NUKE-303051 format. One record per residue: residue number from 1; z, x, y of N, C-alpha, C, O in turn. Coordinates in steps of 0.02 Angstrom, whole numbers, m for minus. Each point is the difference from the previous one (the first is absolute). Layout:
NUKE-303051
PT|n|n.z|n.x|n.y|ca.z|ca.x|ca.y|c.z|c.x|c.y|o.z|o.x|o.y
PT|NUM|Z|X|Y|Z|X|Y|Z|X|Y|Z|X|Y
...
//
This chain:
NUKE-303051
PT|n|n.z|n.x|n.y|ca.z|ca.x|ca.y|c.z|c.x|c.y|o.z|o.x|o.y
PT|1|4553|m2203|m3385|32|4|65|m16|65|36|m16|0|59
PT|2|19|56|m97|m16|65|29|m72|4|21|m17|30|51
PT|3|m27|m63|m91|m71|0|17|m13|m35|66|m40|22|40
PT|4|75|m78|m29|m8|m38|62|23|43|59|m33|3|52
PT|5|90|31|m60|26|43|54|m48|56|15|m12|17|58
PT|6|m16|13|m111|m47|55|10|m61|m24|39|m25|36|44
PT|7|1|m96|m61|m59|m27|35|16|m12|73|m41|14|45
PT|8|101|m41|m33|21|m11|70|4|65|39|m21|4|58
PT|9|49|46|m90|7|66|32|m68|28|18|m10|27|55
PT|10|m39|m33|m102|m67|25|13|m32|m36|58|m32|30|43
PT|11|42|m97|m41|m28|m40|55|31|22|66|m35|8|51
PT|12|101|0|m51|35|21|61|m24|68|23|m12|12|59
PT|13|6|33|m109|m25|67|16|m69|m3|33|m13|34|50
PT|14|m30|m77|m79|m67|m8|27|1|m24|72|m37|24|42
PT|15|82|m73|m29|6|m26|68|26|53|48|m21|5|57
PT|16|69|35|m82|28|54|42|m54|49|18|m5|22|57
PT|17|m37|m4|m107|m54|48|12|m49|m28|52|m20|35|46
PT|18|2|m100|m56|m47|m31|47|29|m1|70|m35|17|48
PT|19|98|m38|m43|33|m2|66|3|69|31|m10|9|60
PT|20|23|42|m102|5|69|23|m67|24|28|m2|32|53
PT|21|m52|m48|m88|m67|19|22|m18|m34|66|m25|31|46
PT|22|40|m96|m43|m14|m37|62|40|30|57|m24|5|57
PT|23|86|14|m72|43|29|51|m29|65|28|3|13|60
PT|24|m31|29|m106|m32|63|22|m59|m14|44|m8|32|52
PT|25|m35|m80|m72|m59|m16|39|19|m26|70|m31|20|50
PT|26|81|m63|m48|22|m27|65|29|56|44|m11|1|60
PT|27|47|45|m91|30|55|37|m54|45|28|2|19|59
PT|28|m53|m2|m101|m55|43|23|m38|m33|57|m17|33|49
PT|29|4|m98|m56|m37|m36|52|40|m1|65|m27|11|54
PT|30|92|m24|m61|43|m3|59|3|68|35|m2|4|61
PT|31|6|50|m103|1|68|29|m64|15|38|2|29|54
PT|32|m59|m50|m84|m65|12|33|m4|m38|65|m27|25|50
PT|33|54|m87|m49|m4|m40|60|46|27|55|m13|m10|59
PT|34|67|43|m79|48|25|49|m24|64|35|27|18|53
PT|35|m75|16|m81|m23|63|29|m31|m11|68|m38|m47|10
PT|36|54|91|36|m31|m4|66|m69|33|m1|m17|35|m48
PT|37|m23|m48|99|m66|31|4|5|76|m1|m39|35|m33
PT|38|89|m9|69|10|73|3|16|28|m70|m26|53|m19
PT|39|68|m88|m19|17|22|m68|m60|m2|m45|m13|47|m39
PT|40|m26|m101|43|m60|m7|m41|m48|57|14|m27|30|m46
PT|41|16|m15|109|m47|53|19|24|68|m25|m40|39|m26
PT|42|104|m26|32|28|64|m23|m7|7|m76|m20|53|m25
PT|43|38|m106|m11|m2|3|m73|m72|4|m26|m13|32|m50
PT|44|m33|m66|84|m71|5|m18|m25|71|8|m36|26|m43
PT|45|54|5|98|m23|69|13|29|50|m48|m30|52|m13
PT|46|89|m67|m14|33|45|m48|m18|m15|m73|12|41|m44
PT|47|m42|m99|33|m15|m21|m69|m56|43|m30|m48|19|34
PT|48|54|m4|m99|m52|36|m35|m57|m46|m22|m55|23|m17
PT|49|68|m88|17|m50|m50|m20|9|m61|45|29|m50|m20
PT|50|m55|52|82|10|m55|48|m23|m68|m25|37|m49|11
PT|51|m96|42|m43|m19|m67|m24|51|m30|m49|14|m59|2
PT|52|12|101|m47|49|m23|m49|65|m20|35|33|m49|m19
PT|53|m14|87|70|60|m16|39|m8|m68|33|47|m41|0
PT|54|m105|28|29|m13|m65|34|4|m57|m51|29|m52|14
PT|55|m59|63|m72|m3|m52|m51|68|m13|m33|21|m58|m5
PT|56|13|111|m17|60|m9|m40|65|m3|39|48|m33|m20
PT|57|m46|67|77|62|1|40|m2|m51|56|46|m40|8
PT|58|m99|43|32|m5|m47|57|m21|m70|m21|14|m48|34
PT|59|m48|44|m93|m27|m64|m23|m48|m30|51|m1|m61|12
PT|60|m39|105|18|m49|m22|50|m71|9|m25|m12|39|m46
PT|61|m34|m75|77|m71|9|m16|m28|57|41|23|14|55
PT|62|m74|19|m83|m34|54|36|m74|1|m18|m20|m27|m51
PT|63|m19|59|94|m72|8|m11|m18|72|15|23|28|49
PT|64|m65|2|m92|m25|68|12|m69|m5|32|m44|m34|m27
PT|65|34|69|83|m63|m1|36|m28|71|6|38|47|13
PT|66|m103|m40|m23|m34|63|16|m35|m9|67|m44|m42|7
PT|67|65|80|42|m26|m7|68|m43|60|18|20|57|m9
PT|68|m81|m70|33|m47|53|19|8|15|74|5|m45|42
PT|69|m3|109|m27|2|23|70|m71|18|21|m29|46|m26
PT|70|2|m83|74|m68|11|22|m5|44|62|m48|37|9
PT|71|99|m40|33|3|41|61|70|29|6|49|m31|m21
PT|72|m44|91|50|65|32|5|29|m2|71|55|25|11
PT|73|m92|m54|36|25|m3|69|13|m72|22|49|m12|36
PT|74|m91|m34|m56|10|m70|16|5|m39|m66|m33|17|m49
PT|75|74|m69|49|13|m36|m62|m12|m75|10|8|m27|55
PT|76|m27|m6|m110|m13|m72|2|65|m41|2|0|m56|26
PT|77|53|85|m52|63|m37|m1|56|42|m32|m8|60|m8
PT|78|63|m93|m9|58|35|m28|m15|34|m67|21|57|m10
PT|79|m57|m90|m37|m10|31|m66|m34|69|2|26|47|m30
PT|80|m83|m41|65|m34|65|0|36|51|44|m5|60|m12
PT|81|42|m84|63|40|46|40|56|30|m41|12|60|3
PT|82|22|m102|m43|52|25|m44|m28|44|m55|29|51|m19
PT|83|m88|m70|m7|m32|39|m53|m13|71|23|6|47|m40
PT|84|m25|m38|103|m15|67|25|62|36|27|12|58|m16
PT|85|26|m93|58|56|32|34|66|m3|m39|45|41|12
PT|86|m40|m89|m58|63|m9|m36|18|58|m45|m44|35|m26
PT|87|110|m25|16|24|53|m44|10|m26|m71|18|m58|m10
PT|88|m32|102|m37|7|m17|m71|71|m24|m16|49|31|21
PT|89|m44|m87|m57|62|m31|m25|40|m35|55|47|m36|m16
PT|90|m64|46|79|37|m32|54|m15|m75|2|m57|m21|m13
PT|91|108|m19|28|m6|m72|4|m3|m21|73|42|20|40
PT|92|m92|m61|m22|m10|m22|69|10|m76|4|m9|m37|m48
PT|93|27|16|108|9|m71|12|72|m17|15|40|45|14
PT|94|m22|m109|m17|m41|m55|m27|m54|m25|49|8|5|60
PT|95|m62|m31|m90|m55|m30|38|m3|m75|m15|37|m27|m41
PT|96|m83|m6|76|m11|m72|m11|65|m40|7|21|m36|m45
PT|97|11|45|103|63|m36|16|55|14|m51|37|m44|m20
PT|98|m33|107|0|54|21|m45|m11|m16|m73|48|4|m40
PT|99|m109|m21|20|m13|m22|m69|m26|55|m45|4|m7|m62
PT|100|m30|62|89|m35|50|m41|21|71|18|4|18|59
PT|101|10|22|m111|9|72|7|m61|34|m32|m31|m27|m45
PT|102|15|86|69|m57|38|m26|22|71|m17|32|33|41
PT|103|m48|m11|m102|16|69|m20|m64|37|m19|m42|m27|m36
PT|104|35|89|59|m57|42|m17|16|35|m67|47|40|m3
PT|105|m86|m55|m49|14|28|m66|m42|62|m15|22|45|m36
PT|106|m84|m42|62|m44|57|m15|m55|4|53|m16|m49|34
PT|107|m12|109|m28|m57|10|46|m54|41|m35|15|44|m41
PT|108|m78|m60|57|m57|36|m29|m46|23|57|m6|m35|50
PT|109|m27|92|m58|m43|26|54|m70|m31|m1|m22|m28|m50
PT|110|m12|35|106|m70|m18|7|m30|48|52|36|34|36
PT|111|m102|m32|m33|m34|43|49|m15|m42|62|m23|m57|m4
PT|112|35|87|62|m12|m32|64|m50|41|40|0|61|m2
PT|113|m42|m96|39|m47|32|46|22|m14|72|18|m56|17
PT|114|m20|108|25|10|m10|72|m70|m9|30|m43|43|m7
PT|115|33|m100|41|m67|m19|22|m1|m19|73|47|m30|26
PT|116|m101|49|8|m14|m25|67|m64|m41|m4|m45|15|m40
PT|117|40|m67|82|m57|m45|m4|m24|m23|69|39|m10|46
PT|118|m106|2|m42|m31|m35|56|m40|m56|m33|m47|12|m37
PT|119|67|m73|52|m31|m58|m33|m44|m39|48|22|m20|54
PT|120|m85|11|m73|m48|m40|39|m11|m66|m37|m29|0|m54
PT|121|51|m54|84|m1|m66|m31|m68|m33|8|m25|m8|56
PT|122|m6|m12|m112|m66|m33|3|5|m74|20|m50|m35|4
PT|123|111|11|7|7|m66|30|m7|4|76|m15|m50|34
PT|124|24|110|m8|m6|11|72|m70|27|17|m31|m23|47
PT|125|8|72|m86|m66|29|9|m46|m21|m57|23|m13|m56
PT|126|m87|11|70|m48|m10|m55|3|61|m45|25|53|19
PT|127|m51|m61|m80|1|56|m47|m41|59|27|20|58|m9
PT|128|m76|m72|41|m42|54|28|37|37|55|m1|62|3
PT|129|35|m100|41|37|31|55|59|41|m27|12|55|23
PT|130|23|m83|m72|57|35|m30|m24|65|m34|34|51|3
PT|131|m92|m54|m34|m29|59|m33|m15|55|50|19|58|m10
PT|132|m54|m75|64|m20|50|50|61|27|37|4|60|14
PT|133|44|m105|2|61|22|35|41|47|m43|25|50|24
PT|134|m17|m67|m88|40|43|m44|m32|68|m10|35|51|m4
PT|135|m102|m49|0|m35|64|m7|9|43|63|8|61|m5
PT|136|m10|m93|63|10|36|63|71|28|4|9|58|20
PT|137|40|m98|m39|70|23|0|9|58|m48|32|50|16
PT|138|m61|m56|m76|6|52|m50|m32|65|24|28|54|m11
PT|139|m85|m59|42|m35|59|27|42|35|53|6|61|0
PT|140|22|m100|46|40|29|54|63|35|m27|20|52|26
PT|141|10|m81|m77|60|32|m30|m20|65|m35|34|51|8
PT|142|m88|m52|m45|m22|59|m39|m25|57|44|8|58|m17
PT|143|m40|m75|75|m24|55|43|51|22|51|m12|46|40
PT|144|71|m78|m41|54|22|43|m1|m27|71|41|20|41
PT|145|m88|m64|m25|m2|m28|68|53|m54|12|12|m19|57
PT|146|19|m5|m111|55|m48|6|46|9|m59|m21|22|m54
PT|147|84|m38|64|48|5|m56|4|m66|m37|m16|m53|27
PT|148|37|57|m89|9|m61|m40|50|m47|36|m11|m60|3
PT|149|65|89|23|52|m39|32|m26|m38|61|17|m59|10
PT|150|m59|92|30|m27|m33|60|m48|m57|m20|2|m53|30
PT|151|m43|65|m80|m47|m51|m22|37|m60|m30|m21|m57|8
PT|152|76|71|m43|39|m54|m29|33|m43|55|2|m61|m5
PT|153|23|94|56|32|m35|55|m49|m46|36|19|m54|23
PT|154|m81|75|m18|m51|m39|37|m32|m54|m43|m8|m57|22
PT|155|m9|75|m85|m44|m44|m39|33|m37|m58|m26|m52|m21
PT|156|80|76|m6|25|m31|m62|25|m71|11|35|m15|49
PT|157|m54|m29|m95|17|m72|5|49|m21|m54|11|m60|m10
PT|158|18|107|m25|45|m17|m56|73|3|18|43|m5|m44
PT|159|m28|13|108|71|3|20|26|71|5|55|11|27
PT|160|m93|38|m52|23|69|1|m20|36|65|12|61|6
PT|161|m42|m96|41|m15|30|65|65|23|33|1|51|35
PT|162|52|m89|m45|65|17|31|30|63|m29|39|34|33
PT|163|m58|m16|m95|26|61|m32|m51|55|0|7|50|m36
PT|164|m61|m59|76|m55|49|5|m32|13|m68|m20|56|m16
PT|165|15|m109|m24|m34|3|m64|44|7|m60|m21|m17|m56
PT|166|82|42|64|43|14|m57|25|m65|m32|30|m42|33
PT|167|m43|34|m99|27|m59|m35|52|20|m52|20|m40|m42
PT|168|2|103|45|57|22|m40|m17|17|m72|m59|8|m18
PT|169|111|m2|m23|m6|16|m71|m11|m65|m39|41|m46|4
PT|170|m95|44|m41|m16|m60|m39|m9|19|m73|m35|49|m16
PT|171|65|m87|m29|m2|16|m71|m71|m8|m27|m38|m43|22
PT|172|22|85|m71|m64|m7|m35|m2|m70|m32|46|m20|m35
PT|173|m100|m15|48|m6|m68|m25|17|m53|52|m6|m60|m12
PT|174|29|83|71|22|m47|51|m53|m20|50|12|m42|43
PT|175|m72|71|m49|m55|m16|47|m57|m36|m38|1|m6|m61
PT|176|m49|m18|99|m56|m35|m31|m38|47|m47|m2|60|14
PT|177|m28|m85|m68|m31|44|m50|m52|47|29|m5|57|m23
PT|178|m34|m79|73|m52|44|29|31|63|30|m27|55|m7
PT|179|83|m64|41|34|58|31|34|43|m53|m4|61|3
PT|180|36|m93|m51|34|38|m53|m50|45|m38|15|58|m14
PT|181|m73|m85|m1|m51|38|m36|m22|61|39|m8|55|m28
PT|182|m2|m63|93|m23|55|42|55|52|12|m14|60|3
PT|183|75|m83|4|56|46|12|9|50|m56|18|57|11
PT|184|m31|m80|m73|7|44|m57|m47|60|2|13|52|m29
PT|185|m69|m60|65|m50|53|4|14|49|57|m29|54|2
PT|186|71|m73|44|8|36|63|59|48|0|50|m10|m34
PT|187|m59|64|73|53|50|7|38|m12|65|m23|m37|44
PT|188|80|69|m38|40|m4|60|m40|21|61|m33|52|0
PT|189|35|m93|53|m33|15|62|m70|m29|8|m27|0|55
PT|190|m3|m23|m110|m68|m28|4|m1|m66|38|45|m41|m6
PT|191|m99|32|46|m11|m63|36|m64|m32|m29|m51|34|m7
PT|192|54|m98|m9|m56|m32|m34|0|m76|14|49|m28|25
PT|193|m105|m4|m42|m7|m72|10|2|m37|m67|m22|25|m51
PT|194|51|m86|54|m1|m44|m58|m11|m72|24|32|m23|47
PT|195|m80|m11|m79|m11|m70|16|42|m44|m47|7|14|m59
PT|196|21|m68|88|35|m50|m41|m27|m69|21|m45|m5|41
PT|197|73|m47|m69|m22|m68|16|14|m19|73|m32|m44|27
PT|198|80|78|3|21|m19|68|m30|44|55|2|m17|59
PT|199|m31|74|m78|m28|44|51|m8|71|m25|m3|13|m60
PT|200|m1|33|107|m7|71|m17|63|38|21|27|m10|54
PT|201|m6|54|m99|62|38|10|m18|74|7|m32|29|m44
PT|202|51|1|99|m6|72|7|69|28|m17|50|m16|33
PT|203|m47|58|m84|64|21|m27|9|75|1|m49|38|m5
PT|204|111|m17|10|17|71|m7|58|5|m48|53|m31|10
PT|205|m63|70|m63|54|11|m49|42|58|26|m19|59|m5
PT|206|77|m76|33|41|51|33|38|43|m50|5|61|8
PT|207|22|m93|m61|39|38|m49|14|m44|m61|m14|m60|0
PT|208|41|91|m52|22|m37|m60|69|26|m20|19|57|14
PT|209|19|m100|m48|65|21|m26|20|m47|m56|m26|m56|m6
PT|210|73|79|m35|30|m43|m51|68|m22|25|40|41|23
PT|211|m27|m105|m27|62|m27|27|20|m61|m43|m35|m19|m46
PT|212|92|m11|63|22|m59|m36|m52|m56|6|m17|m22|55
PT|213|m8|0|m112|m52|m51|1|22|m66|m31|m27|m53|15
PT|214|77|57|m60|24|m60|m34|76|5|m9|28|55|m4
PT|215|4|m112|1|72|m2|m14|16|m59|m45|m29|m54|7
PT|216|74|66|m54|26|m54|m42|65|m22|31|48|39|7
PT|217|m45|m103|12|59|m26|34|27|m61|m36|m37|m39|m30
PT|218|102|31|32|33|m57|m31|28|m46|55|37|22|43
PT|219|m56|m85|m47|28|m51|45|54|m38|m38|m12|m27|m53
PT|220|73|27|82|56|m35|m31|15|m63|40|9|3|61
PT|221|m8|m60|m95|13|m64|33|74|m16|m3|28|m13|m54
PT|222|4|13|111|72|m10|3|19|m74|m6|59|m17|2
//
């Protein structure tokens, strides 16, 4: 008789434990669901381990993205803009109709070149004409009879005529290989020509700097 009672007690205990565990899980899930966007953002920013917080407390899915910053003045969209301008650990959003939050977890540097360009398009001019025109422009800039800015305003076909040749800070690796290779050889202030598949580029390396080049960001799916 005592053995039967003991077995029943053990079974009941087991059920109580199971119910207790389920109760904890339901409570945690309910608490996560009750949190407002503002609370989630604050707690994420204060957390010492944001991915673990998202997984174990919020019970939400997340993705880690490495975003490359190619330009520091103009951006392709929200990810690279946040990667460059965003503050470490700060949570942004929600985006995508309230479905996604983004947190900046880390930043890494890269080298950027400040470049000016005069682009002669070989779809507009023949290769021979582009060659002779680019040499004439280069000569006029080097002998001081014209400025780079004036020549860019008149001749450039790459859209930088409006900025008088300036195409801003561009990350190393962000340009076509022919230009990247030549830039590595050049010093600040040098003006030179580079041919690519699309035409001839007259370039001036204005300056170099190290700046934010990459960011590790977490996307949280609400």
